N, C-alpha and C positions, 0 to 999 in steps of 0.2 A: 571495632565491631568484629565479631568472629563470623564473618560471612562464609568462609570456607567450611568451618565446623558445622554450620547450619545449612549446608548446601542441599541436603535432601528436601528441606522445606521449600527453598527457593526453586529448585528444579521441579518439585511437585506442582507448585503454582504455575510455573511456565508450561508444564505438561498439560494441565487442565485447560488453559487457554488454547494451546496448540491442538488438542484433541477436539475441542469445541469448534475451532475454526475449520479443521478438516471435515468434521461432520456437517458443518454448515455448507461448505463447498460441495460436498458429495450429495447432500439432501436437496438443497435449493438450486445449486448450479449458478451459473452467471447469466445475467440478462445482457446480451451483447448489444452494443450500440451500433449506430449506422456505419461506423468505421470498420467493424469486424464482421458484419453480415450485410448482405444486400438489402438495402432499405433506403428510406428517405428521411431527411431532417427538414422540418418546416418551422420557421419562426414567424409568428404572427403577433400583432398587437391588437388586443381586444379590450375595450373599455366596459366598465360596469357589468362584469360577469365573474364567474369563479371556475376553478379547475374542474369541479364535478360537472358543471353545466357544459363546459367545452368538451370533456371526455364523452359525455352522453350524446352530444351532437355528432361527434365523429363516429361513434359506434353505431348509433341508431339511424341517423339520417344520411350519413356519408358511407355507411357500411364498411368502415375501417376497423379491423379487429384489434383489440387490446393495444391501443396507442400508449406509448410512454410519454408522460407530460410533466414538464417542470416549468415553473413560473418565476420570473423576476418581478416581484411585487412592486418595486420602485418605479418600474416603467410599464407595468401590465403587459409584459412580453411573455408569450407562451412558446416553449420549444417542444415540438411534437416529433416523436420518432415512431415510424411504422413501416410496414412493408412497402417496397418500392412502387412508386406510381410515376406516371409520365407527367411532363410539364403541362400537357393539355388537360389532364385530370386535375392537376393542381389549380389551374385557372377556373375550371368548372366548379371545383369545391370552394374556391375563394368567392365565387359569385353567390353560392348558397350561403356562405358565411355572412356576406354583406346583406343578403336578404333576411337572414335570421336576426342579426345583431345590429344592423344599420350600416349603411355604406360609409358614413362619416365616423363610425366608431371602430372600424376594422382596418388594419394596415398589414400589407404583405411585406415582410421585412427580409426574409432570406429563405432560400430553398436549394437543397442539393441532394443528390442521390449517389449511392455507391453500387457498382456492379458486382456480381458474385466473384468474378476473377480478381478484381482489385481488393475486395474485402478479405478474400482468402489469403492473398499475398500479404496484406497488412497484418492479419492475424498471425501468420507464420513468422513474419519478421519480428513482431512484438514478443512472441514467446522465445524466439532465438536470442533476442536482445537481452532479456532477463537472464536466460541460461548462460550466455557468454559472459555477461558482467559478473555473475556469481563465480563462474569457473576462473576467469582471469584474475579477479581480486584474490581468490583463494591461492592461486598459483603464485601471485606476487607476494603474499604474506609468507608463504612457505619459503620462497627465495630470500626474502628480507631477513628471515630468522634462521638462515642456514648456518650461522656461526654459533648458534645455541642448540646443541644437539644433546646436552645432558641436563636433566634426566629425561626430557621429552624431546623427541625428534622434531626437526623443523617442519617436516611435512604434516605433522599432527597439528601444528599451529594453523596451517592452511586448511586442514580438514575441519577443525573446530570452527574456524571462521566461516567456512561454507555452511556448516550446520546452523550456526547462529543467524547468519544472514537469511538463510531459507526460512528459519523460524520467524524472523522479523518481517518477511514478506507474506508468509502464509496467514498470520493472524489478522492483519488489515484486510487481506483478501477474503477471509472468512466473514468478517464484519460486512464487507461490501456485498457478498452473496446474500447475507441475511437482509440487509437494507434493500437490495434489489428485489427480493421476493415480496417484501411488505410495503415498500415505498416506491418501487418502480425504477430504482437506480440502474443505469446501464454501464457496462464496462466498455470504455473507449480508449483512445490514445492518451487522454489525460490521466487515466488510471494507471497505465503502464509507466508514464512519466513519474507519477507519484511513487510507485514502487521503486523506481530507480533512484529517486531522491532519498527514499528511506534507506535503501541499501548503502548509498554513498555516505549518509550521515552516520549510520550504525557502525560501519566498518571503521570510521574515524575514531569513535569511542573505544571500540575493541582494540585497535592498534595502540592507543594510548595506554591501556591497561597492560597489554602484552609487552609493550616496550619497557615499561617500568618493571615488569616481571623479569625481562631479559637483563636489565641493569642489576637488579637485586640478586639474580642467579650468579652473575659474574662476581659479585661482591661476597655473597654469603653462602653459596652452595658448598656443602661440606661441613660447615659449622651449624647450619639450620636445615631442616627438612623442607621439601617442596611445599607442603601445605602451609607452613609458617611463612615462607617467602612469598607465596602467591597471596596469602591473606594480607601481609604487609603491603604488597604492591597495590592491591585493590583499595585498601584504606588510604594510601597515599594519593591515589588518583580519584577517590570518591567525590570529594568536594568539587574538583575541577569538572568532572563529568556531569554532575548534577547541575552546576551553575551554567555550563555551556548549553545543556539541554533546556534548562529553564528559560534561558534567554530566547531560544527559538520557540518554545511553547507559548510564551507570552505574545510573541509576534503572531503566531498562528491563530491563537484564540481571538486576538483582535481582528484579524482578517476574516476569520470564520463568522464573528458576530456582526461586523460592520461592512464586510466586503460584498461584492455582487453575488447573486445566487448562482451564477454560472461557475463560480469557483468554490461554492459551498462544500460540496462533497470531495472535491479535489483537496482542499485544505484539511478536511476532516480525516482523510486517508493519511496524509502526511503527519498530522497531529498524533493520531493513534500509533503510527509506525515509529515516530520519534520517541514516544514514551516506551513502547515495547523494545525498541533498539537500545535505549539507555539501560533498561532493566536487564536485557540479555547480555550486554557488554560487561556489566558488573556481576550479575547473579547467575549467569548461565555459562558464558565463555570461560571465565576463570575457574569455576568448579570443574568444568570438563577437562581442563589441563591436569588437575589433581587426579581425576578419575582415570585419565589416559595413562598417567604414570603408575597408578596402582594396578591397572590391568596388565601393564608391561611387567611389573614385579611378579604378579601372580603366574604369568606365563614362564 
């Protein structure tokens, strides 16, 4: 396949998704979970009711504004996230729940709150964790390819890795912002873990392609131009990358369909990121090598 020759098509597709994700983040923003903003998480078991009825009860009768609610239908367990309340208020609200739905049909399963100082610290550390991972992986790639300086400098391998990994993290984040606006999803530590998993898997595929490119440069550079060598390298690793990703995708889809609701959107984020990461390793990172070399020639 002439992937590099058709790079404008593949880069355009990637750009559309990237712009849409950035627009989603800017327009909708993120709905922060109890980990990242001061608030309370309350898990209750309620029989013979539905999410809409629970939400109306909390908003109308308990005067709790805009609670985020998710449900594990297999166990009729509701997880509610809202502004911080005291344990005394929780007990009072639970008594009202028992009065409304029946004492034998309501169970108080779990409750915890996060203070403003703790949530701020967690939020800062989560952002720093993602930034440091991106930077250190990029620096490592630049160091690992230090012996291949022709025709593309080793630091450009690191820079391209940074760009593609950022691309792979932003698109799932944009999807999460969209789902948060319409379905009440909240960004918490699980979401940050999912992004780190995506970054780790994506860089694996990217390094496989870059490593084959390095081998072919040492063998063929001088007799073939960079575009031909990179295209050869992508085709030689194409089947391996697809098969490796497909194995993970099958597992993720299975867990997504059959696993507990608490992991539902965590798995969805990794699933989307895996697909995007595989695409970027083949159709974004490699073409950017050729573009970097052409820009160098033009200068």
